[in-house]
Backbone as numpy.savetxt, mean C-alpha at the origin, in Angstrom:
# Nx Ny Nz CAx CAy CAz Cx Cy Cz
1.47 6.28 -0.59 0.11 6.02 -0.08 0.20 4.76 0.76
-0.78 4.70 1.67 -0.76 3.55 2.62 -1.21 2.22 1.84
-0.71 1.12 2.18 -1.16 -0.08 1.65 -2.21 -0.61 2.58
-3.30 -1.18 2.05 -4.36 -1.78 2.95 -5.14 -2.80 2.09
-5.90 -3.68 2.89 -6.73 -4.61 2.27 -7.09 -5.69 3.23
-7.94 -6.62 2.69 -8.41 -7.75 3.59 -8.12 -9.07 2.77
-7.70 -10.12 3.46 -7.53 -11.35 2.80 -8.34 -12.37 3.57
-9.69 -12.11 3.60 -10.67 -13.02 4.31 -10.40 -13.05 5.78
-9.98 -11.99 6.30 -9.62 -11.85 7.75 -9.77 -10.46 8.21
-9.02 -10.03 9.20 -9.01 -8.70 9.59 -8.64 -7.70 8.50
-9.16 -6.45 8.54 -8.76 -5.42 7.54 -7.31 -5.09 7.98
-6.43 -5.18 7.07 -5.06 -4.82 7.36 -4.70 -3.53 6.79
-3.96 -2.67 7.52 -3.69 -1.36 7.04 -2.33 -0.94 7.66
-1.50 -0.23 6.81 -0.20 0.27 7.35 -0.45 1.37 8.40
0.35 1.36 9.45 0.26 2.45 10.48 0.53 3.82 9.76
-0.16 4.78 10.31 0.05 6.21 9.77 -1.20 6.90 9.69
-1.16 8.05 9.01 -2.25 8.95 8.89 -3.56 8.35 8.39
-3.51 7.50 7.40 -4.67 6.87 6.79 -5.35 5.92 7.85
-4.55 5.22 8.50 -5.03 4.23 9.52 -5.64 5.05 10.57
-5.05 6.12 11.11 -5.68 6.90 12.15 -6.99 7.50 11.73
-7.13 7.84 10.40 -8.30 8.49 9.98 -9.51 7.50 9.74
-9.20 6.36 9.16 -10.24 5.38 8.77 -10.56 4.24 9.76
-9.57 3.90 10.59 -9.67 2.79 11.54 -10.93 2.96 12.43
-11.11 4.12 13.12 -12.23 4.22 13.99 -13.66 3.97 13.27
-13.74 4.55 12.12 -15.03 4.37 11.34 -15.22 2.94 10.92
-14.16 2.27 10.45 -14.26 0.81 10.13 -14.64 -0.08 11.35
-14.01 0.28 12.48 -14.31 -0.50 13.67 -15.74 -0.28 14.13
-16.33 0.95 13.99 -17.69 1.24 14.29 -18.69 0.48 13.48
-18.17 0.07 12.23 -19.07 -0.70 11.32 -18.82 -2.22 11.59
-18.07 -2.53 12.64 -17.76 -4.03 13.00 -16.61 -4.63 12.39
-15.79 -3.89 11.75 -14.54 -4.46 11.08 -13.46 -4.68 12.17
-12.75 -5.79 12.13 -11.59 -5.92 12.94 -10.39 -5.35 12.23
-9.64 -4.55 12.77 -8.49 -3.80 12.18 -7.23 -4.31 12.68
-6.23 -4.53 11.79 -4.84 -4.94 12.25 -3.91 -3.97 11.49
-3.26 -3.14 12.36 -2.25 -2.19 11.79 -0.92 -3.09 11.72
-0.37 -3.12 10.51 0.79 -3.86 10.32 1.67 -3.42 9.26
2.99 -3.44 9.30 3.81 -2.99 8.29 3.59 -3.96 7.08
3.47 -3.37 5.82 3.20 -4.10 4.63 4.15 -3.66 3.62
4.58 -4.60 2.66 5.34 -4.28 1.55 4.63 -4.73 0.25
4.41 -3.87 -0.63 3.62 -4.13 -1.76 4.48 -4.84 -2.89
5.68 -4.41 -3.13 6.49 -4.94 -4.09 6.03 -4.45 -5.48
5.26 -3.42 -5.50 4.78 -2.91 -6.80 5.83 -2.19 -7.62
5.91 -2.53 -8.97 6.81 -1.87 -9.82 6.14 -1.53 -11.11
6.46 -0.58 -11.83 5.75 -0.27 -13.07 6.67 0.17 -14.13
6.43 -0.14 -15.36 7.18 0.43 -16.52 6.14 0.97 -17.44
6.32 2.25 -17.96 5.52 2.97 -18.81 6.28 3.15 -20.11
5.61 2.82 -21.25 6.22 3.09 -22.58 5.43 4.18 -23.21
6.01 5.34 -23.26 5.33 6.57 -23.84 6.36 7.50 -24.32
6.74 7.44 -25.54 7.82 8.22 -26.20 9.09 8.08 -25.29
9.35 6.88 -24.79 10.50 6.66 -23.96 10.03 5.50 -23.00
11.03 5.16 -22.20 10.72 4.08 -21.15 10.98 4.75 -19.80
9.92 4.64 -18.96 9.91 5.25 -17.63 9.64 4.19 -16.62
10.32 4.11 -15.55 10.03 3.11 -14.47 9.88 3.72 -13.13
9.16 3.02 -12.27 8.94 3.51 -10.89 8.79 2.22 -10.04
9.18 2.36 -8.75 9.13 1.23 -7.79 8.78 1.73 -6.50
8.15 0.88 -5.71 7.67 1.20 -4.35 8.83 1.36 -3.50
9.04 2.56 -2.81 10.17 2.69 -1.97 10.25 1.82 -0.74
9.16 1.10 -0.43 9.13 0.20 0.72 9.87 -1.10 0.42
10.22 -1.35 -0.75 10.94 -2.63 -1.10 12.22 -2.28 -1.61
13.08 -3.27 -1.67 14.39 -3.22 -2.25 14.36 -3.09 -3.75
15.36 -2.68 -4.43 15.43 -2.60 -5.89 15.17 -1.27 -6.40
15.11 -1.11 -7.69 14.86 0.11 -8.32 14.47 -0.16 -9.77
13.79 0.92 -10.35 13.36 0.84 -11.75 14.15 1.84 -12.58
14.52 1.49 -13.72 15.37 2.39 -14.55 14.70 2.47 -16.00
14.89 3.61 -16.60 14.47 3.75 -17.90 15.40 4.62 -18.74
14.92 5.26 -19.84 15.74 6.07 -20.65 16.19 7.32 -19.94
């Protein structure tokens, strides 16, 4: 999924399908849009009858589990 958000400035969104879909509507509401490559660095570990891991493919590294 696309990464997006605002840090008290322009609405930042990764280029792609979501940006093409929502950018015109946001601009019509007066939002300044900046399409930019973003890296989330999100990783997750789930403990549920085992250990399962996942990592955002836009960043280096990997998650490992059972």
